[in-house]
MDAnalysis code that builds the backbone (N, CA, C; Angstrom):
import MDAnalysis as mda
import numpy as np

u = mda.Universe.empty(216, n_residues=72, atom_resindex=np.repeat(np.arange(72), 3), trajectory=True)
u.add_TopologyAttr("name", ["N", "CA", "C"] * 72)
u.add_TopologyAttr("resid", np.arange(1, 73))
u.add_TopologyAttr("resname", ["MET", "THR", "LEU", "LEU", "HIS", "ILE", "ALA", "GLN", "ILE", "ILE", "ILE", "ALA", "LEU", "ILE", "VAL", "ILE", "VAL", "ILE", "ILE", "LEU", "ALA", "GLN", "VAL", "ARG", "GLY", "GLY", "GLY", "LEU", "GLY", "GLY", "ILE", "PHE", "GLY", "GLY", "SER", "GLY", "GLU", "SER", "ALA", "PHE", "ARG", "SER", "ARG", "ARG", "GLY", "ILE", "GLU", "ARG", "THR", "LEU", "PHE", "ARG", "PHE", "THR", "VAL", "VAL", "LEU", "ALA", "VAL", "VAL", "PHE", "ILE", "VAL", "LEU", "SER", "ILE", "LEU", "SER", "VAL", "ARG", "PHE", "THR"])
u.atoms.positions = np.array([
    [-11.759, -54.582, 238.063],
    [-13.300, -54.888, 238.260],
    [-13.451, -56.391, 237.932],
    [-14.248, -56.996, 238.673],
    [-14.602, -58.373, 238.418],
    [-15.690, -58.589, 237.642],
    [-16.015, -59.837, 237.303],
    [-17.028, -60.270, 236.295],
    [-18.371, -59.964, 237.048],
    [-18.242, -60.083, 238.331],
    [-19.556, -59.868, 239.079],
    [-20.032, -58.446, 238.982],
    [-19.021, -57.404, 239.111],
    [-19.315, -56.041, 239.000],
    [-19.877, -55.683, 237.561],
    [-19.200, -56.259, 236.640],
    [-19.560, -56.002, 235.040],
    [-20.925, -56.519, 234.952],
    [-21.238, -57.720, 235.364],
    [-22.711, -58.191, 235.277],
    [-23.595, -57.381, 235.922],
    [-23.342, -56.717, 237.083],
    [-24.130, -55.775, 237.722],
    [-24.493, -54.643, 236.926],
    [-23.391, -54.040, 236.383],
    [-23.641, -52.907, 235.463],
    [-24.401, -53.137, 234.212],
    [-24.218, -54.341, 233.629],
    [-25.071, -54.688, 232.693],
    [-26.495, -54.771, 232.790],
    [-26.832, -55.571, 233.907],
    [-28.122, -55.786, 234.398],
    [-28.744, -54.401, 234.596],
    [-28.061, -53.678, 235.294],
    [-28.653, -52.366, 235.719],
    [-29.109, -51.487, 234.672],
    [-28.296, -51.291, 233.586],
    [-28.525, -50.801, 232.308],
    [-29.800, -51.387, 231.515],
    [-29.832, -52.756, 231.538],
    [-30.981, -53.300, 230.982],
    [-32.205, -52.901, 231.850],
    [-32.209, -53.052, 232.998],
    [-33.427, -52.697, 233.808],
    [-33.832, -51.277, 233.636],
    [-32.843, -50.425, 233.661],
    [-33.233, -48.996, 233.317],
    [-33.915, -48.808, 231.889],
    [-33.403, -49.399, 230.828],
    [-33.978, -49.420, 229.582],
    [-35.574, -50.042, 229.570],
    [-35.581, -51.176, 230.115],
    [-36.977, -51.754, 230.289],
    [-37.875, -50.958, 231.195],
    [-37.620, -50.470, 232.154],
    [-38.459, -49.548, 232.790],
    [-38.797, -48.390, 232.018],
    [-38.094, -47.672, 231.387],
    [-38.258, -46.689, 230.450],
    [-39.176, -47.034, 229.280],
    [-39.025, -48.347, 228.940],
    [-39.906, -48.794, 227.845],
    [-41.315, -48.979, 228.313],
    [-41.515, -49.168, 229.555],
    [-42.855, -49.395, 230.102],
    [-43.589, -48.267, 230.499],
    [-42.929, -46.847, 230.346],
    [-43.674, -45.848, 230.642],
    [-44.503, -45.284, 229.559],
    [-45.869, -44.900, 229.790],
    [-46.658, -44.504, 228.745],
    [-47.130, -42.949, 229.005],
    [-47.600, -42.490, 228.003],
    [-47.959, -41.019, 228.095],
    [-46.878, -40.264, 227.838],
    [-47.151, -38.878, 227.614],
    [-46.047, -37.833, 227.083],
    [-45.646, -37.399, 228.054],
    [-44.090, -37.017, 228.045],
    [-43.434, -36.163, 228.923],
    [-43.454, -36.809, 230.515],
    [-43.123, -35.844, 231.300],
    [-42.961, -36.201, 232.790],
    [-44.448, -36.397, 233.443],
    [-45.506, -35.889, 232.728],
    [-46.884, -36.170, 233.267],
    [-47.065, -37.409, 233.243],
    [-46.845, -38.144, 232.169],
    [-47.034, -39.660, 232.143],
    [-46.361, -40.364, 233.147],
    [-45.264, -40.128, 233.626],
    [-44.537, -40.826, 234.784],
    [-45.184, -40.606, 235.926],
    [-45.666, -39.440, 236.346],
    [-46.180, -39.158, 237.488],
    [-47.732, -39.368, 237.729],
    [-48.356, -39.975, 236.676],
    [-49.690, -40.057, 236.644],
    [-50.565, -39.047, 236.036],
    [-50.014, -38.160, 235.261],
    [-50.700, -37.231, 234.751],
    [-51.234, -37.513, 233.353],
    [-51.325, -38.713, 232.858],
    [-51.637, -39.186, 231.456],
    [-53.187, -39.172, 231.436],
    [-53.775, -39.440, 232.593],
    [-55.439, -39.538, 232.367],
    [-55.771, -40.910, 232.482],
    [-54.905, -41.850, 232.500],
    [-55.287, -43.228, 232.431],
    [-55.303, -43.734, 233.981],
    [-56.080, -44.813, 234.163],
    [-56.245, -45.382, 235.405],
    [-54.942, -45.940, 235.998],
    [-54.609, -45.720, 237.320],
    [-53.432, -46.277, 237.774],
    [-53.571, -47.809, 237.863],
    [-54.734, -48.494, 237.995],
    [-54.749, -49.762, 238.269],
    [-55.581, -50.265, 236.951],
    [-54.658, -50.874, 236.178],
    [-55.289, -51.732, 235.030],
    [-54.568, -53.034, 234.743],
    [-55.048, -53.769, 234.090],
    [-54.443, -55.198, 233.712],
    [-53.332, -54.982, 232.613],
    [-52.286, -55.746, 232.821],
    [-51.418, -55.708, 231.617],
    [-51.565, -56.976, 230.786],
    [-51.367, -56.681, 229.459],
    [-51.551, -57.764, 228.490],
    [-50.441, -57.748, 227.532],
    [-50.182, -58.972, 226.936],
    [-49.247, -59.046, 226.067],
    [-47.767, -58.652, 226.341],
    [-47.270, -57.800, 225.509],
    [-45.785, -57.352, 225.772],
    [-45.566, -56.671, 226.996],
    [-46.694, -56.023, 227.381],
    [-46.586, -55.408, 228.891],
    [-46.267, -56.208, 229.868],
    [-47.182, -57.270, 229.890],
    [-46.957, -58.184, 230.997],
    [-45.567, -58.929, 230.783],
    [-45.046, -59.341, 229.644],
    [-43.932, -59.952, 229.390],
    [-42.727, -59.049, 230.116],
    [-42.808, -57.659, 229.696],
    [-41.711, -56.760, 230.003],
    [-41.781, -56.541, 231.615],
    [-43.086, -56.530, 232.117],
    [-43.153, -56.420, 233.663],
    [-42.438, -57.641, 234.339],
    [-42.752, -58.914, 233.782],
    [-42.206, -60.039, 234.563],
    [-40.673, -59.986, 234.285],
    [-40.181, -59.750, 232.943],
    [-38.897, -59.697, 232.802],
    [-38.017, -58.597, 233.733],
    [-38.816, -57.386, 234.103],
    [-38.252, -56.432, 234.860],
    [-38.114, -57.061, 236.291],
    [-39.027, -57.757, 236.838],
    [-39.011, -58.353, 238.119],
    [-38.015, -59.215, 238.195],
    [-37.718, -60.178, 237.238],
    [-36.694, -61.277, 237.194],
    [-35.443, -60.495, 237.224],
    [-35.205, -59.589, 236.297],
    [-33.779, -58.870, 236.493],
    [-33.593, -58.099, 237.682],
    [-34.558, -57.556, 238.257],
    [-34.485, -57.005, 239.487],
    [-34.007, -57.996, 240.679],
    [-34.499, -59.199, 240.736],
    [-34.222, -60.199, 241.483],
    [-32.788, -60.643, 241.180],
    [-32.426, -60.846, 239.957],
    [-31.080, -61.200, 239.768],
    [-30.141, -60.088, 240.140],
    [-30.371, -58.823, 239.844],
    [-29.432, -57.864, 240.330],
    [-29.369, -57.710, 241.885],
    [-30.401, -58.064, 242.618],
    [-30.266, -57.982, 244.008],
    [-29.298, -59.139, 244.423],
    [-29.430, -60.371, 243.911],
    [-28.570, -61.616, 244.138],
    [-27.235, -61.263, 243.926],
    [-27.108, -60.748, 242.665],
    [-25.691, -60.210, 242.385],
    [-25.117, -59.309, 243.363],
    [-25.806, -58.409, 243.651],
    [-25.325, -57.414, 244.782],
    [-24.926, -57.877, 246.119],
    [-25.670, -58.867, 246.457],
    [-25.514, -59.646, 247.843],
    [-24.204, -60.449, 247.788],
    [-24.213, -61.179, 246.475],
    [-22.861, -61.916, 246.249],
    [-21.713, -61.076, 246.132],
    [-21.920, -59.948, 245.505],
    [-20.699, -59.043, 245.471],
    [-20.141, -58.574, 246.741],
    [-21.032, -58.340, 247.689],
    [-20.695, -57.805, 249.071],
    [-20.239, -58.995, 249.655],
    [-20.821, -60.148, 249.479],
    [-20.392, -61.334, 250.328],
    [-18.947, -61.796, 250.021],
    [-18.467, -61.727, 248.634],
    [-17.147, -62.176, 248.235],
    [-16.134, -61.264, 247.885],
    [-16.560, -59.958, 248.225],
    [-15.637, -58.997, 247.953],
    [-14.957, -58.374, 249.168],
])
């Protein structure tokens, strides 16, 4: 395994943890919109930071994936 593949695995795990940390509500109902909250609301504070961090990590993961295919 190359360093690129290890970095992909680590970033994927971090993205999974961050996405799970953003989910609100109880059980699977909260994941699929059953929590009773509005689907469209503004993010504030730590929610906004987690969202932006998730987007950045997703972009880094995509770039690493492209580089992995290109150089392997």
